[in-house]
C-alpha positions in Angstrom: 5.7 14.9 -22.0 3.9 11.8 -23.3 1.8 8.9 -22.2 4.1 5.9 -21.7 1.6 3.3 -20.4 -2.2 2.6 -20.4 -3.7 0.0 -18.1 -7.3 -1.3 -17.4 -8.5 -3.5 -14.6 -11.5 -5.4 -15.8 -12.2 -6.8 -12.3 -11.5 -4.5 -9.3 -8.4 -5.8 -7.4 -7.3 -8.3 -10.1 -4.1 -7.9 -12.1 -4.5 -5.3 -14.8 -4.0 -5.4 -18.6 -1.7 -3.1 -20.6 -3.4 -1.7 -23.7 -2.0 0.4 -26.5 -5.1 2.6 -26.6 -8.4 2.9 -24.8 -11.8 4.5 -25.4 -12.8 7.2 -23.0 -16.3 7.1 -21.5 -17.8 9.5 -19.0 -17.1 7.0 -16.2 -13.6 6.1 -17.2 -11.8 3.9 -19.7 -13.7 1.2 -21.5 -13.5 -2.2 -19.8 -12.1 -0.7 -16.5 -13.5 -1.9 -13.2 -17.1 -2.9 -14.2 -16.7 -6.1 -12.2 -15.8 -6.7 -8.6 -15.6 -9.3 -5.8 -17.9 -9.2 -2.8 -18.5 -11.4 0.2 -21.7 -13.4 0.8 -23.1 -10.2 2.5 -22.3 -8.1 -0.5 -19.4 -6.2 1.2 -16.5 -5.5 -1.1 -13.5 -7.9 -1.0 -10.3 -6.3 -2.3 -6.6 -7.1 -2.5 -6.1 -5.1 0.7 -7.3 -8.1 2.7 -7.2 -10.9 0.0 -3.8 -10.4 -1.6 -4.3 -13.4 -4.0 -6.7 -11.4 -6.1 -3.7 -9.6 -7.5 -2.6 -12.9 -9.1 -5.9 -13.4 -10.9 -6.5 -12.1 -14.5 -9.5 -11.2 -16.5 -9.8 -10.6 -20.2 -12.8 -8.7 -21.6 -14.4 -10.6 -24.5 -15.9 -9.1 -27.5 -19.5 -9.8 -26.3 -18.8 -8.1 -22.9 -18.1 -11.2 -21.0 -14.9 -12.2 -19.2 -12.3 -14.9 -19.4 -11.1 -15.4 -15.8 -7.6 -16.9 -15.3 -4.6 -17.0 -13.0 -1.3 -15.3 -13.6 0.6 -18.5 -12.9 -1.5 -20.5 -15.4 -2.8 -22.8 -12.7 -6.2 -24.3 -13.2 -8.7 -24.0 -16.0 -9.8 -20.5 -17.1 -13.5 -19.8 -16.9 -15.7 -17.9 -19.3 -18.3 -15.6 -17.6 -21.1 -13.9 -19.4 -22.3 -10.4 -18.4 -25.3 -11.2 -16.2 -27.6 -8.8 -17.9 -30.8 -10.7 -16.8 -29.7 -11.5 -13.2 -31.6 -10.2 -10.2 -29.7 -7.4 -8.6 -28.2 -7.9 -5.1 -27.2 -5.3 -2.5 -23.5 -4.4 -2.5 -21.4 -2.3 -0.2 -19.5 -0.2 -2.7 -20.0 3.4 -1.8 -22.7 5.2 -3.9 -23.5 2.0 -5.8 -26.2 0.1 -3.9 -26.7 -2.8 -6.2 -24.9 -5.0 -8.7 -25.7 -8.1 -10.8 -24.3 -11.5 -9.6 -22.3 -13.4 -12.2 -23.6 -16.8 -11.0 -22.5 -19.9 -9.1 -19.8 -21.1 -11.5 -17.9 -17.8 -11.2 -18.4 -17.8 -7.5 -17.1 -21.3 -7.0 -14.1 -20.6 -9.3 -13.2 -17.4 -7.4 -13.9 -18.8 -3.9 -11.5 -21.8 -4.6 -8.7 -19.4 -5.5 -9.3 -16.8 -2.8 -9.8 -19.4 0.0 -13.1 -18.0 1.3 -16.6 -17.7 0.0 -16.9 -14.8 -2.4 -19.1 -13.7 -5.3 -18.3 -12.0 -8.6 -20.6 -9.1 -9.5 -21.1 -6.7 -12.4 -21.9 -3.0 -12.5 -24.8 -2.8 -14.9 -25.0 1.0 -15.3 -21.9 3.2 -14.4 -24.0 6.3 -15.1 -25.8 5.6 -11.7 -22.6 6.0 -9.6 -21.6 9.6 -8.9 -18.1 10.7 -8.1 -17.8 11.5 -4.4 -17.6 15.3 -3.8 -14.8 14.6 -1.3 -12.8 13.4 -4.3 -13.6 16.5 -6.4 -16.8 15.1 -7.9 -19.1 17.7 -9.5 -22.8 17.3 -10.5 -23.0 14.9 -13.5 -19.6 13.2 -12.8 -20.0 9.4 -13.0 -17.6 6.5 -12.4 -17.1 2.7 -12.6 -16.3 0.7 -9.4 -13.0 2.4 -9.0 -12.3 3.8 -5.6 -12.1 7.5 -6.1 -12.4 8.8 -9.7 -12.9 7.6 -13.3 -9.1 7.5 -14.0 -5.8 7.6 -12.1 -2.7 9.2 -13.6 0.8 8.7 -12.3 4.2 10.1 -13.3 7.5 8.3 -13.9 9.3 11.4 -12.8 7.4 11.4 -9.5 8.1 7.7 -8.9 11.8 8.4 -9.6 11.8 11.0 -6.9 10.0 8.6 -4.5 12.7 6.0 -5.2 15.4 8.6 -4.5 13.8 9.3 -1.1 13.5 5.6 -0.3 16.2 3.7 1.5 19.0 2.7 -0.8 18.7 -1.0 0.3 15.1 -1.1 -1.1 14.6 -2.2 -4.7 13.0 0.4 -7.0 9.3 0.5 -6.7 7.1 -1.0 -9.4 4.6 1.6 -10.7 2.0 -1.2 -10.7 1.8 -0.9 -6.9 -0.2 2.3 -7.5 -2.6 0.7 -10.0 -2.7 3.6 -12.5 -4.8 3.8 -15.6 -2.4 6.3 -17.2 1.3 6.6 -16.8 3.3 9.6 -18.2 7.0 10.2 -18.3 6.6 13.6 -16.5 9.2 16.3 -16.1 12.4 14.9 -14.5 13.2 18.4 -13.3 9.8 18.9 -11.6 8.5 15.7 -10.0 5.0 15.9 -8.6 4.2 18.8 -10.9 0.9 17.1 -11.7 -0.3 17.9 -8.2 -0.9 21.5 -9.4 -2.6 20.8 -12.7 -6.3 22.0 -12.9 -6.7 20.2 -16.3 -4.7 18.0 -18.6 -5.1 16.9 -22.2 -4.0 13.4 -23.2 -3.7 13.6 -27.0 -7.0 15.2 -28.0 -8.9 14.3 -24.9 -9.2 16.8 -22.0 -9.7 15.9 -18.4 -10.3 17.8 -15.2 -8.0 17.0 -12.3 -10.4 16.3 -9.4 -7.8 15.8 -6.8 -4.6 14.1 -5.7 -4.9 10.4 -4.8 -4.5 9.3 -1.2 -2.7 6.0 -0.9 -3.6 2.9 1.2 -2.0 -0.3 2.3 -2.5 -1.9 -1.1 0.5 -0.1 -2.3 2.6 -2.0 0.2 1.9 -5.3 -1.6 4.4 -6.3 -4.2 2.3 -6.9 -7.4 4.5 -9.8 -8.5 5.4 -11.7 -5.4 2.4 -10.5 -3.3 4.8 -10.0 -0.3 3.9 -7.1 2.0 6.3 -4.5 3.2 6.5 -1.0 4.5 7.1 0.9 1.3 6.0 3.1 -0.2 3.8 4.3 2.6 6.7 4.7 5.0 8.6 7.1 2.6 5.4 8.9 1.5 4.6 9.6 5.1 8.0 11.3 5.5 7.7 13.5 2.4 4.1 13.6 1.2 1.8 13.4 4.2 -0.9 16.0 4.9 -4.5 15.9 6.1 -3.7 12.6 7.7 -3.0 10.8 4.5 -0.2 10.0 2.1 -0.5 11.1 -1.6 0.7 9.9 -5.0 -0.9 10.3 -8.4 -3.9 12.5 -9.6 -7.5 11.7 -10.2 -9.0 12.5 -13.6 -12.6 13.1 -14.7 -13.3 13.3 -18.5 -14.5 16.7 -19.6 -18.1 16.6 -21.0 -16.9 17.2 -24.5 -14.4 14.4 -24.2 -16.9 11.6 -23.7 -20.6 11.7 -23.9 -23.4 9.1 -23.7 -22.6 5.4 -23.8 -20.7 5.3 -27.1 -17.0 5.9 -27.1 -16.3 9.3 -28.6 -12.6 9.7 -27.8 -9.5 7.5 -27.6 -6.2 8.0 -25.8 -3.1 6.0 -26.7 0.4 5.3 -25.6 2.6 8.0 -27.1 0.0 10.7 -26.9 1.2 14.2 -25.9 0.5 15.3 -22.4 -0.6 19.0 -22.1 -1.4 20.4 -18.7 -3.4 23.6 -18.5 
């Protein structure tokens, strides 16, 4: 098995970016989900309720800032600096508490495209946010502003099985619906084998599997057209429903020797060998 795709999401709920390789940090991949959108009250705003966020793009610049844009090329892009000197504001991301506001220009740019007042915020220190024990978090585990774990891995073999279960009239599902960081080819003869892996090495980097990922309504939004439908939740509910949820993909936490401190010490890349253990 091998890694077939790597993807980071600089702003939570924005369209992601394919990369050939990525540095592994204790809290996830470098440049992944350190920024997010909140309402005036600091509560998270995601593509679950604001589908248009999926059509927005963000490029991480060399100095840590962002270049915001739209997938359709509409309007002028906006450069946003990391707000390192901003006064923290309360935010509603679980186990986060505060974030730094990006400023009025970013807020106006985003609000105009979302169609409601919103703010762009930045997570200043991902070492402050623990992984929820309900998602397999252990003492010392830390994460970005991702929902459940530092990384999400999905398998093409498992998606192929899901497509076989789905109504023949339904077009094949796009893996981007599941917003993975790592996609592997998997074993065609054993879809969902990843559910039972305690650990997995991607190239030379070892990860603990902290759990299977429960899926929400965001997977029912087509990442290209933004149209909503019933899949894949409808089919997952028939074949992969337990504990009141539907499940697809696995949650990964870098092992301590894989990534330490704030300096990248390991890299994973497309083409890396996948070795479960």
